[in-house]
N, C-alpha and C positions, 0 to 999 in steps of 0.2 A: 501494500502501499506504500504509496507517492503522492507527495504533491508539486507538480511542477515550478510552484512558487514558494520549495519548503526552507522553513528559518529558522526549522526547530526539528533535531531526530530525534526519536523515540525508538532505545535498542533495549530488549530483553530476552534471556538469557533461553527462554522455549514459549514457544508459543499457547502452550499450556496457561500462561501468564497477563494471557492480551484478556479476556473476561477479569483479572486484577484491576488491569493496572487501565484501562480503555475510556475510563475518567480522564486522563490528563489530556486524551487527545479531544478527548469531549469542550475541555478549559476552552483551546487553541481554539479549534474552531467559537467557541461563543463571539473569540475576538476577532477572525479570516485569519487566524495567524496557520498560514498551514505546515502539516510536517513531512518527515517522511517515517513508516514506523519501517524495524526491518526485526530480526529474528535473527540472534548469533553470541555465539555461547565465547567467554574467556576463555576457558579450559578447554570444549572442544571444535573452536574455531580459532587460535588465539591468533593467525597471520588476517583473517578478517576484519575480525577487533583493528590490529592493526591500521588498515587502509584506511576501514568506514575513519575513526580517527584523525588519521593526517590530513584526509582527504577533505574530510567539512569543513573544513573555512571555506574550501574553492567551491564548493559546494552552493557555497549563500547561508550552509546556516550559521545564527549564529548562540544556538545554547542547543547542549545535550541531554535529555533526562535516559539515565540509562534508570532499567528492573531486573532487578535478581534474585532467585531467594538463595537459600540455604544460605554458600561458601561464596557469597551475592559479590564477587572481587568486581563485575561488569565494571561498574563506574568506576574504581579506580584503575583499572586495563586504559577505559578510555581516556582520563584524565594525565595518566602520566607521557600517551600522547600526542593532547593536541597541547593549541590554546583557552580555548573556546569553556564558558563554565559547563559544564555536568552538576547536573540534580543526577540525586542517587533511589532510587525508588525499593526501600528494599519492601519484598513480595514477600507478604504471614505463605510460611510453610504447616504441613500436619506435622512434623516432626516436633518444635518447639513452637511455633504460632506463630511466626516472624522477630522471638527474636535472633534468633541464629542472621538470618539478614541483615536485619539490621544490624549487626556489634559489628557483621563485616562490613558495611557501608558506612559505621561512624565514624568507626576505628581506625583512617586514613596516618599515613608516617606524612608529619609535616613538610611542607612544599609542597602535597598533594593534596592541593583543597578537591573535597567535594561537597557540592551541598548535597542534607538531605531529609526528606520527609519523612511524614508518619508508618506504621507498618499499616495498610490496609485501611478502612473509611477517607476518612480526607484527604489520608497521603495524596492517592496519582493527581486525586483536581490539584488539589496544592499545588505539585509540583510542574502543572499545568499553567496553572495561573503564575506562582513564579519564574520559569519564562517568560512571559508573558512581563511580568515587570522586572526583569532586567532586562526586554531588550526596548521598554518606556523611556527610558534611563536617555536613549538616544531615540524616542522611535513620537514626534507628537501626538501624531493621532494615538499611539499605543495608548498614550498617558491621558489624553482625555476621555479614552474610554475607561481607564482605570477610576480612575475620577468621578463617569456615569457612574458603572457599576462597583463602587464604594458606598457612592451616597441613596443605590439603588437598595442595599443591603439595610443601611439605616435606617430605611426606609420601611423595610419591609419586618424589621425589628417591633420599631413607632407600634406597628398596629397590631403587631403581635400582641405587645403587650396591651394596648388599650383594651383587647377585646378577653386579653385573659381582666385588665378590669372589669368590665363591663361581665365578665361571668362571676368575678367574686361579686360583685355588688347588685347584683342578682340574688343571689344566693342567701 
């Protein structure tokens, strides 16, 4: 799956990760940010990961999101081979519920930064939103879209609070 205007790369260690992380693409889609989505493994296809990471910028990518479970080294390997920002999504696992993935993603050595989002739930969506925020620092259109997005969040919560207050008052 790819877009001609891809600005973000989404990598996953296994195709079985897609249902767990597709919210990252959904968040990018909301902002009209194109992405390419690929399956490759830091352990099983290391040459492909190297090639992907070293050619990402020339393909127009600005951020890479890398999702992996268990011994989740994909984000770190990608980060070792690019100057682009890398966001790691620790994928939940059946063995340790994703704690293994989280620790593998966040325990990067100094000088090889990888941002990490939460295991499960909001993590993948936040990875997509964080990619948008990174790009918005140099893209006024995205920055304006983010400001509108944040304002809508405020309005949504205020509406929920009013509804709750009305419900409590009516009790």
